[in-house]
Rosetta silent file (secondary structure, phi, psi, omega in degrees, C-alpha in Angstrom):
SEQUENCE: MKKLLFPIIIGLAILISCKKKDVPFKNNAVITCSDVRMCPCCGGVMINFESETRPYAGNLKLVQNSSTIGISERDAFPIFVKVA
SCORE:     score description
SCORE:     0.000 S_00000001
   1 L     0.000  -38.344  179.020   -1.511  -38.005  -39.305 S_00000001
   2 H   -72.722  -23.329  172.682   -2.628  -34.515  -39.955 S_00000001
   3 H   -72.329  -24.166  176.089   -4.457  -34.335  -36.639 S_00000001
   4 H   -83.074  -35.868 -178.433   -1.309  -35.151  -34.901 S_00000001
   5 H   -69.045  -39.185 -173.698    1.049  -32.916  -36.892 S_00000001
   6 H   -67.081  -48.653  176.114   -1.058  -29.758  -36.624 S_00000001
   7 H   -61.810  -33.760  178.650   -0.991  -29.418  -32.733 S_00000001
   8 H   -64.958  -47.557  176.919    2.741  -30.168  -32.745 S_00000001
   9 H   -57.868  -49.264 -176.417    3.363  -27.345  -35.317 S_00000001
  10 H   -64.578  -39.736  179.706    1.186  -24.945  -33.476 S_00000001
  11 H   -63.778  -45.458  179.194    2.941  -25.767  -30.144 S_00000001
  12 H   -57.375  -44.803 -179.528    6.360  -25.391  -31.648 S_00000001
  13 H   -68.175  -33.890  176.755    5.442  -21.945  -33.166 S_00000001
  14 H   -68.641  -47.447  178.829    4.191  -20.759  -29.814 S_00000001
  15 H   -62.523  -33.009 -177.856    7.365  -21.903  -28.010 S_00000001
  16 H   -75.353  -36.379 -174.705    9.603  -20.306  -30.667 S_00000001
  17 H   -75.960  -25.461 -172.411    7.683  -16.945  -30.782 S_00000001
  18 L   -93.738  116.192  178.404    7.571  -16.322  -26.978 S_00000001
  19 L  -134.549  132.362  170.100   10.784  -14.800  -25.800 S_00000001
  20 L   -76.977  127.332 -175.650   11.422  -12.628  -22.802 S_00000001
  21 L   -92.883  129.354  173.805   13.155   -9.384  -23.886 S_00000001
  22 L   -77.848  120.921  179.852   15.882   -7.844  -21.686 S_00000001
  23 L   -93.952  114.973 -178.358   15.050   -4.318  -21.111 S_00000001
  24 L   -68.366  140.396 -176.601   18.181   -2.406  -20.607 S_00000001
  25 L   -80.116  137.256 -177.451   18.269   -0.074  -17.662 S_00000001
  26 L   -74.986  -36.281 -172.382   18.555    3.584  -18.421 S_00000001
  27 E  -168.059  152.132  166.235   20.260    4.726  -15.273 S_00000001
  28 E   -81.621  147.111  175.088   21.202    3.921  -11.678 S_00000001
  29 E  -144.815  168.567 -178.658   19.462    5.964   -9.137 S_00000001
  30 E  -129.357  118.413  166.664   19.228    6.652   -5.415 S_00000001
  31 E   -89.203  116.114 -168.406   16.069    7.207   -3.534 S_00000001
  32 E   -86.552  -39.984 -171.726   17.340    9.511   -0.834 S_00000001
  33 E  -167.949  165.717  168.890   14.374   10.202    1.338 S_00000001
  34 E   -81.277  137.248  176.825   10.649   10.611    1.869 S_00000001
  35 L   -77.376  104.462  175.749    9.451   14.213    1.057 S_00000001
  36 L  -108.442   21.492  169.346    8.118   15.400    4.384 S_00000001
  37 L   -65.235  139.400 -177.344    7.906   19.053    3.458 S_00000001
  38 L   -92.200   88.087  179.932    4.725   20.744    4.414 S_00000001
  39 L  -146.855  159.021 -172.664    3.501   22.244    1.154 S_00000001
  40 L   -67.396  -21.065 -179.363    0.585   21.576   -1.110 S_00000001
  41 L  -105.263   13.169 -174.737    2.601   19.805   -3.961 S_00000001
  42 L   -93.257  178.364 -175.036    4.972   17.889   -1.624 S_00000001
  43 L   110.792  159.106 -177.079    4.855   14.248   -0.721 S_00000001
  44 L   100.448 -159.232  177.439    6.302   11.178   -2.260 S_00000001
  45 E  -123.378  151.443  174.716    9.993   10.211   -2.471 S_00000001
  46 E   -95.514  128.154  176.926   13.089   12.055   -3.710 S_00000001
  47 E  -118.320  131.045 -174.334   15.137   10.381   -6.375 S_00000001
  48 E  -120.016  128.362 -179.726   18.654   11.333   -7.486 S_00000001
  49 L   -96.863   13.630 -174.396   20.278   10.125  -10.693 S_00000001
  50 L  -117.687   21.633  172.440   23.739   11.486   -9.763 S_00000001
  51 L    65.504   23.981  171.813   24.565    8.832   -6.923 S_00000001
  52 L   -79.336  123.139 -177.989   24.076   11.588   -4.176 S_00000001
  53 L  -101.743   -5.392 -177.049   22.836    9.787   -1.015 S_00000001
  54 L   -81.212  140.096  178.060   22.280   12.883    1.274 S_00000001
  55 L   -60.763  143.285  176.470   18.620   13.844    1.667 S_00000001
  56 L    52.008   26.780  179.020   17.629   17.053   -0.250 S_00000001
  57 L  -112.119  151.818  169.127   21.184   17.373   -1.800 S_00000001
  58 L    77.567 -163.487  175.354   22.064   17.445   -5.512 S_00000001
  59 L   -85.443   95.947 -176.495   19.683   17.352   -8.475 S_00000001
  60 E   -88.995  147.723  168.317   16.506   15.771   -7.042 S_00000001
  61 E  -119.460  139.847  174.637   13.379   14.564   -8.711 S_00000001
  62 E   -93.037  125.527  171.781   10.117   14.124   -6.773 S_00000001
  63 E  -101.002  112.464  179.197    8.154   10.988   -7.439 S_00000001
  64 L   -72.551  158.117  172.703    4.531   11.610   -6.552 S_00000001
  65 L    55.267   52.613  175.354    2.212    8.825   -5.316 S_00000001
  66 H   -65.736  -12.825 -177.920    5.004    6.634   -3.840 S_00000001
  67 H   -65.111  -26.397 -178.770    2.432    4.295   -2.320 S_00000001
  68 H   -81.410   -8.975  171.047    2.166    2.549   -5.633 S_00000001
  69 H   -99.486   -4.271  174.964    5.829    1.748   -5.622 S_00000001
  70 L    80.929   29.102  177.675    5.858    0.237   -2.115 S_00000001
  71 L  -120.160  132.520  174.660    8.171    2.700   -0.436 S_00000001
  72 L  -118.336  175.530 -179.901    7.236    4.505    2.854 S_00000001
  73 L   -75.190   -6.564 -178.823    8.835    6.954    5.206 S_00000001
  74 L   -87.913  -10.628 -176.126    9.496    3.969    7.552 S_00000001
  75 L   -82.680  159.079 -175.779   11.986    2.319    5.086 S_00000001
  76 L   -78.922  121.259 -177.919   15.662    2.572    5.490 S_00000001
  77 L  -106.174  146.380    9.138   17.098    5.237    3.210 S_00000001
  78 L   -88.356  147.291 -174.651   19.082    5.516    0.927 S_00000001
  79 E  -110.433  121.504 -178.118   17.505    2.912   -1.366 S_00000001
  80 E   -93.401  128.946 -169.886   19.601    2.065   -4.549 S_00000001
  81 E  -134.793  157.779  164.028   17.457    1.296   -7.599 S_00000001
  82 E  -108.026  128.686 -177.489   17.754    0.812  -11.375 S_00000001
  83 E  -103.006  126.043  176.614   15.416    2.832  -13.573 S_00000001
  84 L   -96.643    0.000    0.000   14.199    1.383  -16.883 S_00000001
């Protein structure tokens, strides 16, 4: 009986303890354009947290190394995203 009860208890403990947590989004954002300026520290994409959709307008943040997030200059902008 103990050999049967032990795996059942372990299985129930694992099922009860594994829960996916909902991560609340901190903010909505708009990726307005690819940064195509010709300077040493340029490149990447421009992101705006104030719902401004025009390229190079408003309070922009530059996201470097945009190849890791899968967005290129050929994508259709603006891209609306949620930031966690």
